[in-house]
Backbone atoms as SQL, in Angstrom:
CREATE TABLE atoms (id INTEGER PRIMARY KEY, chain TEXT, resi INTEGER, resn TEXT, atom TEXT, x REAL, y REAL, z REAL);
INSERT INTO atoms VALUES
  (1, 'A', 1, 'UNK', 'N', 103.993, 120.888, 139.270),
  (2, 'A', 1, 'UNK', 'CA', 104.327, 119.764, 138.406),
  (3, 'A', 1, 'UNK', 'C', 105.010, 120.317, 137.160),
  (4, 'A', 2, 'UNK', 'N', 106.088, 119.671, 136.778),
  (5, 'A', 2, 'UNK', 'CA', 106.841, 120.090, 135.596),
  (6, 'A', 2, 'UNK', 'C', 106.126, 119.638, 134.327),
  (7, 'A', 3, 'UNK', 'N', 106.429, 120.319, 133.257),
  (8, 'A', 3, 'UNK', 'CA', 105.881, 119.967, 131.949),
  (9, 'A', 3, 'UNK', 'C', 107.027, 119.605, 131.027),
  (10, 'A', 4, 'UNK', 'N', 106.876, 118.502, 130.290),
  (11, 'A', 4, 'UNK', 'CA', 107.861, 118.146, 129.271),
  (12, 'A', 4, 'UNK', 'C', 107.125, 118.009, 127.942),
  (13, 'A', 5, 'UNK', 'N', 107.866, 118.193, 126.899),
  (14, 'A', 5, 'UNK', 'CA', 107.320, 118.025, 125.559),
  (15, 'A', 5, 'UNK', 'C', 108.151, 116.969, 124.861),
  (16, 'A', 6, 'UNK', 'N', 107.486, 116.023, 124.201),
  (17, 'A', 6, 'UNK', 'CA', 108.236, 115.032, 123.458),
  (18, 'A', 6, 'UNK', 'C', 107.526, 114.739, 122.147),
  (19, 'A', 7, 'UNK', 'N', 108.299, 114.313, 121.209),
  (20, 'A', 7, 'UNK', 'CA', 107.764, 113.953, 119.893),
  (21, 'A', 7, 'UNK', 'C', 107.689, 112.435, 119.821),
  (22, 'A', 8, 'UNK', 'N', 106.555, 111.956, 119.336),
  (23, 'A', 8, 'UNK', 'CA', 106.369, 110.518, 119.159),
  (24, 'A', 8, 'UNK', 'C', 105.874, 110.273, 117.740),
  (25, 'A', 9, 'UNK', 'N', 106.162, 109.112, 117.190),
  (26, 'A', 9, 'UNK', 'CA', 105.642, 108.781, 115.868),
  (27, 'A', 9, 'UNK', 'C', 104.100, 108.783, 115.899),
  (28, 'A', 10, 'UNK', 'N', 103.514, 109.079, 114.754),
  (29, 'A', 10, 'UNK', 'CA', 102.048, 109.149, 114.678),
  (30, 'A', 10, 'UNK', 'C', 101.385, 107.869, 115.157),
  (31, 'A', 11, 'UNK', 'N', 101.968, 106.709, 114.803),
  (32, 'A', 11, 'UNK', 'CA', 101.332, 105.446, 115.206),
  (33, 'A', 11, 'UNK', 'C', 101.351, 105.260, 116.730),
  (34, 'A', 12, 'UNK', 'N', 102.395, 105.756, 117.392),
  (35, 'A', 12, 'UNK', 'CA', 102.446, 105.682, 118.850),
  (36, 'A', 12, 'UNK', 'C', 101.404, 106.617, 119.467),
  (37, 'A', 13, 'UNK', 'N', 101.264, 107.788, 118.909),
  (38, 'A', 13, 'UNK', 'CA', 100.244, 108.723, 119.392),
  (39, 'A', 13, 'UNK', 'C', 98.846, 108.139, 119.208),
  (40, 'A', 14, 'UNK', 'N', 98.602, 107.494, 118.086),
  (41, 'A', 14, 'UNK', 'CA', 97.290, 106.891, 117.841),
  (42, 'A', 14, 'UNK', 'C', 97.015, 105.753, 118.826),
  (43, 'A', 15, 'UNK', 'N', 98.018, 104.946, 119.088),
  (44, 'A', 15, 'UNK', 'CA', 97.853, 103.862, 120.055),
  (45, 'A', 15, 'UNK', 'C', 97.605, 104.427, 121.448),
  (46, 'A', 16, 'UNK', 'N', 98.318, 105.474, 121.793),
  (47, 'A', 16, 'UNK', 'CA', 98.127, 106.130, 123.085),
  (48, 'A', 16, 'UNK', 'C', 96.715, 106.713, 123.189),
  (49, 'A', 17, 'UNK', 'N', 96.252, 107.305, 122.123),
  (50, 'A', 17, 'UNK', 'CA', 94.891, 107.868, 122.086),
  (51, 'A', 17, 'UNK', 'C', 93.849, 106.765, 122.276),
  (52, 'A', 18, 'UNK', 'N', 94.020, 105.647, 121.563),
  (53, 'A', 18, 'UNK', 'CA', 93.067, 104.533, 121.706),
  (54, 'A', 18, 'UNK', 'C', 93.041, 104.007, 123.136),
  (55, 'A', 19, 'UNK', 'N', 94.223, 103.824, 123.721),
  (56, 'A', 19, 'UNK', 'CA', 94.295, 103.312, 125.090),
  (57, 'A', 19, 'UNK', 'C', 93.720, 104.318, 126.078),
  (58, 'A', 20, 'UNK', 'N', 93.969, 105.576, 125.841),
  (59, 'A', 20, 'UNK', 'CA', 93.441, 106.630, 126.697),
  (60, 'A', 20, 'UNK', 'C', 91.913, 106.580, 126.732),
  (61, 'A', 21, 'UNK', 'N', 91.313, 106.434, 125.573),
  (62, 'A', 21, 'UNK', 'CA', 89.848, 106.355, 125.476),
  (63, 'A', 21, 'UNK', 'C', 89.352, 105.077, 126.147),
  (64, 'A', 22, 'UNK', 'N', 90.007, 103.953, 125.851),
  (65, 'A', 22, 'UNK', 'CA', 89.573, 102.669, 126.413),
  (66, 'A', 22, 'UNK', 'C', 89.669, 102.652, 127.937),
  (67, 'A', 23, 'UNK', 'N', 90.726, 103.265, 128.463),
  (68, 'A', 23, 'UNK', 'CA', 90.950, 103.249, 129.913),
  (69, 'A', 23, 'UNK', 'C', 90.237, 104.399, 130.625),
  (70, 'A', 24, 'UNK', 'N', 89.788, 105.361, 129.855),
  (71, 'A', 24, 'UNK', 'CA', 89.092, 106.502, 130.457),
  (72, 'A', 24, 'UNK', 'C', 90.011, 107.430, 131.234),
  (73, 'A', 25, 'UNK', 'N', 91.265, 107.500, 130.789),
  (74, 'A', 25, 'UNK', 'CA', 92.231, 108.405, 131.424),
  (75, 'A', 25, 'UNK', 'C', 92.924, 109.223, 130.346),
  (76, 'A', 26, 'UNK', 'N', 93.569, 110.278, 130.768),
  (77, 'A', 26, 'UNK', 'CA', 94.228, 111.143, 129.789),
  (78, 'A', 26, 'UNK', 'C', 95.496, 110.487, 129.233),
  (79, 'A', 27, 'UNK', 'N', 95.907, 110.966, 128.081),
  (80, 'A', 27, 'UNK', 'CA', 97.171, 110.492, 127.506),
  (81, 'A', 27, 'UNK', 'C', 98.324, 110.848, 128.433),
  (82, 'A', 28, 'UNK', 'N', 98.251, 111.996, 129.078),
  (83, 'A', 28, 'UNK', 'CA', 99.295, 112.389, 130.026),
  (84, 'A', 28, 'UNK', 'C', 99.374, 111.414, 131.190),
  (85, 'A', 29, 'UNK', 'N', 98.216, 110.989, 131.711),
  (86, 'A', 29, 'UNK', 'CA', 98.223, 110.009, 132.809),
  (87, 'A', 29, 'UNK', 'C', 98.873, 108.705, 132.364),
  (88, 'A', 30, 'UNK', 'N', 98.532, 108.238, 131.163),
  (89, 'A', 30, 'UNK', 'CA', 99.131, 107.009, 130.650),
  (90, 'A', 30, 'UNK', 'C', 100.638, 107.161, 130.465),
  (91, 'A', 31, 'UNK', 'N', 101.055, 108.284, 129.920),
  (92, 'A', 31, 'UNK', 'CA', 102.482, 108.515, 129.692),
  (93, 'A', 31, 'UNK', 'C', 103.234, 108.598, 131.015),
  (94, 'A', 32, 'UNK', 'N', 102.654, 109.272, 132.017),
  (95, 'A', 32, 'UNK', 'CA', 103.291, 109.353, 133.331),
  (96, 'A', 32, 'UNK', 'C', 103.475, 107.969, 133.937),
  (97, 'A', 33, 'UNK', 'N', 102.420, 107.146, 133.868),
  (98, 'A', 33, 'UNK', 'CA', 102.501, 105.794, 134.437),
  (99, 'A', 33, 'UNK', 'C', 103.533, 104.950, 133.691),
  (100, 'A', 34, 'UNK', 'N', 103.566, 105.058, 132.365),
  (101, 'A', 34, 'UNK', 'CA', 104.545, 104.303, 131.581),
  (102, 'A', 34, 'UNK', 'C', 105.969, 104.735, 131.950),
  (103, 'A', 35, 'UNK', 'N', 106.163, 106.020, 132.129),
  (104, 'A', 35, 'UNK', 'CA', 107.485, 106.520, 132.503),
  (105, 'A', 35, 'UNK', 'C', 107.856, 106.060, 133.913),
  (106, 'A', 36, 'UNK', 'N', 106.904, 106.098, 134.853),
  (107, 'A', 36, 'UNK', 'CA', 107.159, 105.594, 136.208),
  (108, 'A', 36, 'UNK', 'C', 107.594, 104.132, 136.177),
  (109, 'A', 37, 'UNK', 'N', 106.866, 103.330, 135.416),
  (110, 'A', 37, 'UNK', 'CA', 107.189, 101.899, 135.333),
  (111, 'A', 37, 'UNK', 'C', 108.557, 101.673, 134.702),
  (112, 'A', 38, 'UNK', 'N', 108.838, 102.398, 133.624),
  (113, 'A', 38, 'UNK', 'CA', 110.130, 102.274, 132.964),
  (114, 'A', 38, 'UNK', 'C', 111.263, 102.596, 133.930),
  (115, 'A', 39, 'UNK', 'N', 111.123, 103.685, 134.676),
  (116, 'A', 39, 'UNK', 'CA', 112.160, 104.089, 135.615),
  (117, 'A', 39, 'UNK', 'C', 112.307, 103.077, 136.752),
  (118, 'A', 40, 'UNK', 'N', 111.206, 102.521, 137.222),
  (119, 'A', 40, 'UNK', 'CA', 111.264, 101.511, 138.281),
  (120, 'A', 40, 'UNK', 'C', 111.983, 100.258, 137.789),
  (121, 'A', 41, 'UNK', 'N', 111.681, 99.819, 136.582),
  (122, 'A', 41, 'UNK', 'CA', 112.338, 98.632, 136.015),
  (123, 'A', 41, 'UNK', 'C', 113.829, 98.913, 135.805),
  (124, 'A', 42, 'UNK', 'N', 114.154, 100.091, 135.325),
  (125, 'A', 42, 'UNK', 'CA', 115.566, 100.446, 135.123),
  (126, 'A', 42, 'UNK', 'C', 116.331, 100.428, 136.436),
  (127, 'A', 43, 'UNK', 'N', 115.732, 100.988, 137.487),
  (128, 'A', 43, 'UNK', 'CA', 116.387, 100.989, 138.796),
  (129, 'A', 43, 'UNK', 'C', 116.555, 99.562, 139.309),
  (130, 'A', 44, 'UNK', 'N', 115.514, 98.742, 139.168),
  (131, 'A', 44, 'UNK', 'CA', 115.580, 97.348, 139.592),
  (132, 'A', 44, 'UNK', 'C', 116.719, 96.628, 138.878),
  (133, 'A', 45, 'UNK', 'N', 116.839, 96.826, 137.571),
  (134, 'A', 45, 'UNK', 'CA', 117.890, 96.156, 136.810),
  (135, 'A', 45, 'UNK', 'C', 119.282, 96.581, 137.270),
  (136, 'A', 46, 'UNK', 'N', 119.449, 97.879, 137.564),
  (137, 'A', 46, 'UNK', 'CA', 120.748, 98.351, 138.066),
  (138, 'A', 46, 'UNK', 'C', 121.068, 97.723, 139.422),
  (139, 'A', 47, 'UNK', 'N', 120.076, 97.697, 140.318),
  (140, 'A', 47, 'UNK', 'CA', 120.286, 97.102, 141.638),
  (141, 'A', 47, 'UNK', 'C', 120.584, 95.612, 141.523),
  (142, 'A', 48, 'UNK', 'N', 119.856, 94.929, 140.642),
  (143, 'A', 48, 'UNK', 'CA', 120.066, 93.496, 140.459),
  (144, 'A', 48, 'UNK', 'C', 121.485, 93.219, 139.966),
  (145, 'A', 49, 'UNK', 'N', 121.955, 94.021, 139.048),
  (146, 'A', 49, 'UNK', 'CA', 123.315, 93.857, 138.531),
  (147, 'A', 49, 'UNK', 'C', 124.329, 93.988, 139.663),
  (148, 'A', 50, 'UNK', 'N', 124.158, 95.001, 140.513),
  (149, 'A', 50, 'UNK', 'CA', 125.074, 95.187, 141.645),
  (150, 'A', 50, 'UNK', 'C', 124.988, 94.019, 142.620),
  (151, 'A', 51, 'UNK', 'N', 123.782, 93.553, 142.898),
  (152, 'A', 51, 'UNK', 'CA', 123.617, 92.447, 143.838),
  (153, 'A', 51, 'UNK', 'C', 124.203, 91.149, 143.300),
  (154, 'A', 52, 'UNK', 'N', 124.030, 90.910, 142.004),
  (155, 'A', 52, 'UNK', 'CA', 124.594, 89.700, 141.397),
  (156, 'A', 52, 'UNK', 'C', 126.113, 89.739, 141.504),
  (157, 'A', 53, 'UNK', 'N', 126.700, 90.883, 141.254),
  (158, 'A', 53, 'UNK', 'CA', 128.158, 90.997, 141.364),
  (159, 'A', 53, 'UNK', 'C', 128.625, 90.711, 142.789),
  (160, 'A', 54, 'UNK', 'N', 127.912, 91.259, 143.766),
  (161, 'A', 54, 'UNK', 'CA', 128.276, 91.012, 145.170),
  (162, 'A', 54, 'UNK', 'C', 128.094, 89.543, 145.524),
  (163, 'A', 55, 'UNK', 'N', 127.001, 88.952, 145.081),
  (164, 'A', 55, 'UNK', 'CA', 126.736, 87.536, 145.382),
  (165, 'A', 55, 'UNK', 'C', 127.822, 86.656, 144.777),
  (166, 'A', 56, 'UNK', 'N', 128.169, 86.916, 143.532),
  (167, 'A', 56, 'UNK', 'CA', 129.192, 86.110, 142.868),
  (168, 'A', 56, 'UNK', 'C', 130.536, 86.257, 143.565),
  (169, 'A', 57, 'UNK', 'N', 130.826, 87.427, 144.085),
  (170, 'A', 57, 'UNK', 'CA', 132.079, 87.630, 144.815),
  (171, 'A', 57, 'UNK', 'C', 132.112, 86.790, 146.090),
  (172, 'A', 58, 'UNK', 'N', 130.934, 86.423, 146.591),
  (173, 'A', 58, 'UNK', 'CA', 130.840, 85.593, 147.798),
  (174, 'A', 58, 'UNK', 'C', 130.612, 84.123, 147.454),
  (175, 'A', 59, 'UNK', 'N', 130.733, 83.780, 146.171),
  (176, 'A', 59, 'UNK', 'CA', 130.603, 82.390, 145.758),
  (177, 'A', 59, 'UNK', 'C', 129.172, 81.931, 145.529),
  (178, 'A', 60, 'UNK', 'N', 128.255, 82.875, 145.414),
  (179, 'A', 60, 'UNK', 'CA', 126.853, 82.533, 145.160),
  (180, 'A', 60, 'UNK', 'C', 126.599, 82.714, 143.668),
  (181, 'A', 61, 'UNK', 'N', 126.332, 81.584, 142.983),
  (182, 'A', 61, 'UNK', 'CA', 126.183, 81.633, 141.532),
  (183, 'A', 61, 'UNK', 'C', 124.848, 81.068, 141.042),
  (184, 'A', 62, 'UNK', 'N', 124.199, 80.266, 141.857),
  (185, 'A', 62, 'UNK', 'CA', 122.962, 79.613, 141.416),
  (186, 'A', 62, 'UNK', 'C', 121.850, 79.837, 142.441),
  (187, 'A', 63, 'UNK', 'N', 120.629, 79.506, 142.045),
  (188, 'A', 63, 'UNK', 'CA', 119.510, 79.576, 142.987),
  (189, 'A', 63, 'UNK', 'C', 119.775, 78.674, 144.188),
  (190, 'A', 64, 'UNK', 'N', 120.342, 77.515, 143.937),
  (191, 'A', 64, 'UNK', 'CA', 120.672, 76.599, 145.026),
  (192, 'A', 64, 'UNK', 'C', 121.616, 77.241, 146.023),
  (193, 'A', 65, 'UNK', 'N', 122.620, 77.978, 145.519),
  (194, 'A', 65, 'UNK', 'CA', 123.545, 78.686, 146.406),
  (195, 'A', 65, 'UNK', 'C', 122.797, 79.695, 147.273),
  (196, 'A', 66, 'UNK', 'N', 121.848, 80.370, 146.676),
  (197, 'A', 66, 'UNK', 'CA', 121.058, 81.362, 147.419),
  (198, 'A', 66, 'UNK', 'C', 120.287, 80.672, 148.534),
  (199, 'A', 67, 'UNK', 'N', 119.603, 79.568, 148.210),
  (200, 'A', 67, 'UNK', 'CA', 118.809, 78.866, 149.215),
  (201, 'A', 67, 'UNK', 'C', 119.686, 78.323, 150.343),
  (202, 'A', 68, 'UNK', 'N', 120.851, 77.809, 149.999),
  (203, 'A', 68, 'UNK', 'CA', 121.756, 77.305, 151.028),
  (204, 'A', 68, 'UNK', 'C', 122.226, 78.449, 151.934),
  (205, 'A', 69, 'UNK', 'N', 122.530, 79.585, 151.349),
  (206, 'A', 69, 'UNK', 'CA', 122.977, 80.747, 152.149),
  (207, 'A', 69, 'UNK', 'C', 121.848, 81.206, 153.065),
  (208, 'A', 70, 'UNK', 'N', 120.631, 81.183, 152.588),
  (209, 'A', 70, 'UNK', 'CA', 119.492, 81.597, 153.414),
  (210, 'A', 70, 'UNK', 'C', 119.237, 80.590, 154.538),
  (211, 'A', 71, 'UNK', 'N', 119.425, 79.321, 154.260),
  (212, 'A', 71, 'UNK', 'CA', 119.228, 78.284, 155.287),
  (213, 'A', 71, 'UNK', 'C', 120.214, 78.443, 156.436),
  (214, 'A', 72, 'UNK', 'N', 121.409, 78.944, 156.122),
  (215, 'A', 72, 'UNK', 'CA', 122.440, 79.130, 157.148),
  (216, 'A', 72, 'UNK', 'C', 122.149, 80.322, 158.049),
  (217, 'A', 73, 'UNK', 'N', 121.341, 81.261, 157.561),
  (218, 'A', 73, 'UNK', 'CA', 121.111, 82.466, 158.372),
  (219, 'A', 73, 'UNK', 'C', 119.986, 82.318, 159.355);
């Protein structure tokens, strides 16, 4: 497992410490999970942007358009 070092403001470290104690897990575990979630959301947003562009190119602009396209398949 790789190791990274990062600097955080004192108030963020204190909040992380409080949550670590409350959850009964290490600060590293919390930071890893937060980073995993951030990366997953970022990937989802990139994919969504690409899919919206493709959908719009096919004339799909609204939820109704999506449902109609699904009904046809």
